[in-house]
N, C-alpha and C positions, 0 to 999 in steps of 0.2 A: 510547520512544512520551515522549509527554505527551499525558495526561489529560484532563478541561475538561469538566468539570461544576457544576451547584450551588449554592450550598456546601448539608449537610446531606439529600444525595439517598443516598436508601436502601442499599445495598448489599445488594442481591436475587437477581439476575437477571434480574432482566425489568425492564432500562431497557434501550428502545434507543437504538441503537448504533452510529455510524458510525465507523468504520476506516477511513484516508486516509496511502498510500501516494503514491510517487516511483521508491527503489531503484535509482537509476544516474544515469553522468553527470557521478558527482563533484557532484552539486546536494544542497543541503543544504535541510532545511528542515528551517522555520527560526518558532514560536512566534512569532505575530502578530495580527490582530485580520480577524474577519472579518463579516460582514454579516448572512448566509444559515450559518451558520455557529449564532450570535449566535441565528437565527428558530427554525433548530432543537432548539438548548439551552430555550429559551421556549414553546415552544411543540408539542413532545412533550415533553419533561422531559425532555433526548436526551441523551445523553454522546457526547464528541469525540473520538478519541485518535487521532495523526498522527504513526503512527512512520517512525523512523529506521531505513532500512533498509539491509545492507551494499549496496553500491553508489553511498550517491550522500557528499558530502562533510564530514555531520559530523563525520569520526570522523580523515578523510588521508590521503589517495592509499592506503598500507593498507589500510583498510577496505574504499573504490571497488576498489579492486582484487578482494581479494572479492567481492564485486554484478559481477563484466564479462565475458564473454568463458566463459569456461570452467567461473566458480559463477557465473552468474546463478541457479544452482540455490539457493543459499546465498536471497540476498536471498525468492527465494522459503516458502522454512524458516523464517527470521525474521518471514515478516510473520503466514504458520502460526503459531508460537512468544507474537504479538500476542492472533492472537486466543486461546490455548488461556490468557495469562494475568489475558485478562479481562473472562471465565469462572472462572478459582481465584480472581480476587480482590473479585468479586458485582458485576464491576460491570451483564455482558449472560449471555444463556442463547446458545447457537447458531440459536435462530427469533428474536429479537429484531438480531443484529450487521450491519446492512450495507453490503460492503470499493467503496468506489470510488478509484476513476486516473485520471489523465489520462495517452497518451502511452508514457510508457514507462512511464507507469502504471496505463493501459488494461493495455499483456501484460502486467504483476503480478497482476491481479487475473482478469486470465482465465485467469490458469497456476492459481490459486490454485483458485476455486473450481471449478476441472477434477477438480483435484488430492485436495484435499479438500471436496468438494461439503455433506460435514458440519462443518464447524464456519460457514456461512454463508449465512444466509435468499434473500439478493439481491448479486449484484455491477453495482456502475457503472460499464460499462469503456470508457474519452471519447476516442475518437477514439486506438484502440491498436493499437499498431504487433504487430500479430499475424497476417504472412509475412512468419513467418520465414527461409528459402528463398531469396526476392524478393523485399526488406526493401532493401536496395542498389541498385533498379536504379530502381526510384523518387521523382521529386521529389527531395528532401534525400537521402534514405539514406544513398545510402553514406557518409556522417560519422556514420551511429551504427554503424560498422563496430566505430571503436575503441571501442562498447560490447560489442555482438552476436558478434564476428568478423570474419570475411568466407567470405560460404557458398560461396562456386564453390573453393576449400580444404582 
């Protein structure tokens, strides 16, 4: 997990924190500049955390496979663990943690906020893959069987 904040931040659990994740399709999340993240850091004295989750490509194919198909729950568990680390390290508390993800990350946010609502104050699930029984029947959903499996089997 990459954690960004201004120098000298007090680790007293009171900081608004945005935890972003994806965790799928062998996509690696690497550090990078974002003007909107900078606005979050500066405008709200915030913390930005970017999770590296199983299912992504950060640590090779075994890491990716450990978060795909029947192992998808591992991705959600990893995200929960990131939230718990942020609390234990003093970055924030549950009332100050927002989670965000889009597409596969939208599924991540929806699953996590439903499984562990005690960990987060808000979830932003952007264009999430939410219909896990029929996703393969719409648009490019057939290509997602590699990560989610085939619901017809």
